[in-house]
Structure formats: structure tokens, C-alpha cells
N, CA, C and O of each residue as an XYZ file, in Angstrom:
336
protein
N     -32.618     -9.810     -4.333
C     -32.346     -9.876     -6.016
C     -30.943    -10.236     -6.190
O     -29.996     -9.810     -5.529
N     -30.917    -11.137     -7.231
C     -29.524    -11.428     -7.590
C     -28.716    -10.389     -8.492
O     -29.285     -9.574     -9.218
N     -27.443    -10.491     -8.384
C     -26.687     -9.469     -9.235
C     -27.093     -9.699    -10.747
O     -27.568     -8.686    -11.262
N     -27.034    -10.511    -11.353
C     -27.640    -10.716    -12.554
C     -28.719     -9.905    -13.037
O     -28.763     -9.119    -13.983
N     -29.857    -10.368    -11.929
C     -31.031     -9.517    -12.370
C     -31.123     -8.110    -12.153
O     -31.876     -7.379    -12.797
N     -30.294     -7.702    -11.174
C     -30.025     -6.272    -10.501
C     -29.205     -5.300    -12.010
O     -29.460     -4.178    -12.446
N     -28.152     -6.372    -12.471
C     -27.305     -5.866    -13.585
C     -28.329     -5.633    -14.729
O     -28.201     -4.658    -15.470
N     -29.304     -6.487    -14.871
C     -30.100     -6.417    -16.132
C     -31.285     -5.424    -15.955
O     -31.910     -5.071    -16.955
N     -31.573     -5.022    -14.886
C     -32.517     -3.936    -14.519
C     -31.757     -2.581    -14.637
O     -32.253     -1.614    -15.216
N     -30.504     -2.563    -14.045
C     -29.601     -1.035    -14.252
C     -29.650     -0.980    -15.930
O     -30.185     -0.054    -16.539
N     -29.109     -1.937    -16.467
C     -29.060     -1.598    -17.928
C     -29.832     -1.190    -18.653
O     -29.580     -0.370    -19.536
N     -31.372     -1.884    -18.326
C     -32.553     -1.266    -18.980
C     -32.805      0.267    -18.922
O     -33.106      1.079    -19.796
N     -32.552      0.392    -17.434
C     -32.799      2.051    -17.191
C     -31.461      2.972    -17.782
O     -31.521      4.173    -18.047
N     -30.409      2.220    -17.901
C     -29.414      2.992    -18.735
C     -29.579      3.229    -19.919
O     -29.243      4.250    -20.519
N     -30.178      2.171    -20.386
C     -30.272      2.348    -21.785
C     -31.516      3.237    -22.293
O     -31.599      3.765    -23.403
N     -32.351      3.288    -21.381
C     -33.521      4.524    -21.382
C     -33.036      5.759    -21.471
O     -33.446      6.536    -22.333
N     -31.893      6.158    -20.388
C     -31.266      7.264    -20.328
C     -30.730      7.621    -21.327
O     -30.700      8.823    -21.591
N     -30.165      6.697    -22.153
C     -29.264      7.122    -23.711
C     -29.862      7.479    -24.395
O     -29.383      8.212    -25.260
N     -31.392      7.132    -24.395
C     -32.461      7.480    -25.813
C     -32.705      8.830    -25.719
O     -33.393      9.384    -26.576
N     -32.120      9.579    -24.568
C     -32.458     11.257    -24.900
C     -30.783     12.007    -24.800
O     -29.658     11.547    -24.609
N     -31.246     13.141    -25.000
C     -29.986     14.053    -24.790
C     -29.991     14.846    -23.674
O     -31.093     15.236    -23.288
N     -28.978     15.186    -23.048
C     -28.855     15.982    -21.702
C     -27.996     17.081    -21.532
O     -26.966     17.132    -22.203
N     -28.327     18.131    -20.578
C     -27.651     19.169    -20.476
C     -26.082     18.897    -19.569
O     -25.108     19.650    -19.561
N     -26.174     18.145    -19.161
C     -25.025     17.705    -18.437
C     -24.521     16.137    -18.816
O     -24.738     15.681    -19.939
N     -23.915     15.453    -17.903
C     -23.732     14.188    -18.155
C     -24.460     13.351    -17.362
O     -24.105     12.202    -17.099
N     -25.655     13.965    -16.890
C     -26.518     12.977    -15.913
C     -25.970     12.129    -15.049
O     -26.393     10.974    -15.010
N     -25.069     12.493    -14.314
C     -24.352     11.779    -13.298
C     -25.473     11.436    -12.200
O     -25.510     10.285    -11.767
N     -26.358     12.360    -11.752
C     -27.046     12.207    -10.805
C     -27.749     11.167    -11.211
O     -27.695     10.139    -10.536
N     -28.447     11.209    -12.240
C     -29.331     10.053    -12.730
C     -28.744      8.554    -12.701
O     -29.218      7.530    -12.209
N     -27.548      8.782    -13.398
C     -26.800      7.279    -13.055
C     -26.403      6.957    -11.857
O     -26.310      5.730    -11.827
N     -26.065      7.506    -10.654
C     -25.862      7.242     -9.436
C     -27.338      6.809     -8.957
O     -27.413      5.730     -8.370
N     -28.359      7.452     -9.126
C     -29.768      6.829     -8.675
C     -30.228      5.690     -9.099
O     -30.848      4.947     -8.339
N     -30.011      5.409    -10.274
C     -30.171      4.143    -11.069
C     -29.276      3.165    -10.454
O     -29.934      2.238     -9.983
N     -28.037      3.031    -10.287
C     -27.299      2.138     -9.745
C     -27.675      1.925     -8.071
O     -27.696      0.808     -7.554
N     -27.943      3.093     -7.386
C     -28.053      2.991     -5.898
C     -29.653      2.407     -5.456
O     -29.864      1.935     -4.339
N     -30.731      2.525     -6.529
C     -31.922      1.905     -6.338
C     -31.700      0.166     -6.872
O     -32.633     -0.637     -6.914
N     -30.526     -0.100     -7.178
C     -30.457     -1.689     -7.403
C     -29.442     -1.989     -6.666
O     -28.871     -2.950     -7.181
N     -28.846     -1.596     -5.565
C     -27.862     -1.906     -4.730
C     -26.542     -1.780     -5.015
O     -25.684     -2.426     -4.414
N     -26.241     -0.803     -6.106
C     -24.850     -0.716     -6.288
C     -24.202      0.522     -5.901
O     -24.950      1.485     -5.733
N     -23.060      0.672     -5.742
C     -22.301      1.922     -5.026
C     -22.522      3.150     -6.110
O     -22.660      2.972     -7.320
N     -22.528      4.288     -5.515
C     -22.631      5.445     -6.471
C     -21.109      5.604     -7.323
O     -20.099      5.066     -6.870
N     -21.088      6.265     -8.374
C     -19.644      6.549     -9.261
C     -18.821      7.258     -8.308
O     -19.195      7.977     -7.381
N     -17.860      7.011     -8.599
C     -16.581      7.799     -7.444
C     -16.543      9.264     -7.858
O     -16.488      9.566     -9.051
N     -16.569     10.083     -6.995
C     -16.319     11.691     -7.399
C     -15.116     11.990     -8.246
O     -13.965     11.586     -8.082
N     -15.522     12.655     -9.039
C     -14.358     12.984    -10.216
C     -14.580     14.095    -10.883
O     -15.585     14.788    -10.726
N     -13.634     14.346    -11.692
C     -13.904     15.433    -12.762
C     -13.995     14.725    -14.163
O     -12.987     14.293    -14.721
N     -15.206     14.631    -14.681
C     -15.710     14.034    -15.861
C     -15.818     15.454    -16.831
O     -16.771     16.231    -16.782
N     -14.816     15.582    -17.574
C     -14.953     16.704    -18.501
C     -14.387     16.459    -19.989
O     -13.724     15.458    -20.263
N     -14.632     17.232    -20.712
C     -14.254     17.145    -22.321
C     -15.520     17.086    -22.939
O     -16.599     16.724    -22.471
N     -15.218     17.505    -24.086
C     -16.278     17.023    -25.209
C     -16.524     15.708    -25.919
O     -17.372     15.484    -26.782
N     -15.580     14.831    -25.374
C     -15.720     13.308    -25.555
C     -14.957     12.802    -24.327
O     -13.949     13.346    -23.877
N     -15.613     11.570    -23.773
C     -14.874     10.951    -22.835
C     -15.270      9.384    -22.524
O     -16.149      8.751    -23.109
N     -14.564      8.988    -21.649
C     -15.173      7.715    -21.332
C     -14.543      7.344    -19.732
O     -13.446      7.656    -19.270
N     -15.432      6.725    -19.221
C     -15.092      6.135    -17.831
C     -15.293      4.833    -17.620
O     -16.299      4.390    -18.175
N     -14.628      4.040    -16.965
C     -14.729      2.678    -16.560
C     -14.416      2.410    -15.139
O     -13.245      2.473    -14.765
N     -15.426      2.098    -14.273
C     -15.092      2.175    -12.736
C     -15.871      1.012    -12.068
O     -16.832      0.443    -12.584
N     -15.400      0.766    -11.003
C     -16.133     -0.437    -10.095
C     -17.335      0.097     -9.519
O     -17.085      1.192     -9.015
N     -18.530     -0.230     -9.389
C     -19.646      0.045     -8.672
C     -20.235     -1.081     -7.768
O     -21.254     -0.954     -7.089
N     -19.490     -2.157     -7.846
C     -19.898     -3.328     -7.058
C     -19.017     -4.661     -7.171
O     -18.135     -4.697     -8.028
N     -19.226     -5.716     -6.362
C     -18.412     -6.623     -6.660
C     -18.570     -7.446     -7.866
O     -19.608     -8.067     -8.099
N     -17.699     -7.450     -8.517
C     -17.433     -8.163    -10.023
C     -18.396     -7.321    -10.694
O     -19.045     -7.914    -11.556
N     -18.653     -6.145    -10.536
C     -19.593     -5.042    -11.467
C     -18.811     -3.606    -11.750
O     -18.399     -2.782    -10.934
N     -18.753     -3.601    -13.224
C     -17.992     -2.240    -13.586
C     -19.037     -1.630    -14.160
O     -19.976     -2.285    -14.611
N     -18.981      0.008    -14.218
C     -19.655      0.566    -15.005
C     -18.909      1.538    -15.977
O     -17.890      2.183    -15.732
N     -19.704      1.500    -17.240
C     -18.714      1.938    -18.312
C     -19.529      2.960    -18.791
O     -20.712      2.714    -19.028
N     -18.991      4.253    -18.996
C     -19.815      5.298    -19.217
C     -19.017      6.161    -20.552
O     -17.809      6.326    -20.384
N     -19.532      6.637    -21.667
C     -19.046      7.386    -22.444
C     -19.821      8.640    -22.624
O     -20.932      8.710    -22.099
N     -19.416      9.506    -23.221
C     -20.176     10.949    -23.586
C     -19.463     11.655    -24.564
O     -18.252     11.701    -24.781
N     -20.605     12.308    -25.232
C     -20.062     13.174    -26.463
C     -21.006     14.433    -26.316
O     -22.230     14.419    -26.185
N     -20.236     15.431    -26.364
C     -20.907     16.779    -26.204
C     -21.201     17.593    -27.694
O     -20.378     18.244    -28.337
N     -22.334     17.395    -27.956
C     -22.697     18.163    -29.755
C     -22.363     19.275    -29.914
O     -22.584     20.160    -29.087
N     -21.756     19.450    -31.028
C     -21.531     21.145    -31.328
C     -22.324     22.176    -31.266
O     -22.133     23.235    -30.668
N     -23.520     21.738    -32.106
C     -24.447     22.747    -32.152
C     -25.306     23.000    -31.308
O     -25.781     24.133    -31.238
N     -25.660     22.090    -30.558
C     -26.575     22.212    -29.644
C     -26.068     22.297    -28.156
O     -26.701     22.705    -27.182
N     -24.852     21.843    -28.203
C     -24.387     21.939    -26.729
C     -24.790     20.781    -25.776
O     -24.212     20.664    -24.695
N     -25.963     19.755    -26.229
C     -26.423     18.822    -25.500
C     -25.320     17.552    -25.445
O     -24.506     17.316    -26.338
N     -25.469     16.813    -24.239
C     -24.676     15.531    -24.432
C     -25.358     14.472    -24.636
O     -26.546     14.341    -24.342
N     -24.425     13.378    -25.321
C     -25.360     12.018    -25.830
C     -24.466     11.291    -24.752
O     -23.259     11.518    -24.667
N     -25.158     10.367    -23.901
C     -24.559      9.684    -22.973
C     -24.680      8.307    -23.177
O     -25.777      7.939    -23.598
N     -23.744      7.368    -22.964
C     -23.916      6.041    -23.266
C     -23.532      5.321    -21.669
O     -22.500      5.659    -21.088
N     -24.406      4.395    -21.121
C     -23.654      3.643    -19.903
C     -23.942      2.305    -19.963
O     -24.748      1.916    -20.808
N     -23.444      1.573    -19.243
C     -23.812      0.144    -19.154
C     -23.140     -0.320    -17.770
O     -22.331      0.438    -17.234
N     -23.452     -1.514    -17.203
C     -22.787     -2.133    -16.183
C     -22.487     -3.843    -16.752
O     -23.284     -4.515    -17.408
N     -21.567     -4.128    -16.436
C     -21.058     -5.577    -16.828
C     -20.488     -6.413    -15.660
O     -20.068     -7.552    -15.863
């Protein structure tokens, strides 16, 4: 599978992930999506805060952008991620 096709498939699955709320940041799910299409896992790190953003390389010329927001009332997270 070429990189363009892999990125498109990853973005389709990441968009689906963003259509629901999460108890946490869904990092394991994001890693599984990346790995299934030949990309690297996210770097281990501390992803914290009510609102945040991460931008990291997950393959040659491929970057993952992740942002999150923890909703005040429910405590659930809204997660948006894509590769470019």
C-alpha cells in the first residue's frame, strides 16, 4: 500500500474515532490505527491538561496532529486527530 492510500485510510479511521467521546485520550486506539497501516506508534509522553495539542512524526514525511478537550460537565474527552 502506498503512503497516500495509507494516510487516507488512517484519516478515515481517525475521523470515525473523533465522532464519539472518550473516557481518556484514546491513545491506544490511535496507536493501533497507525500501526495497522504501517506507521509508527506515538512517542511515549505525558499528554495532560483539559485542552491540548500534539504534533509528531509517525513515519517518513508523515505527521500526526492530535488535539483534545475535556468537557467540564461529563469529564469525557473530545479527540481530533489526523495525519498529513
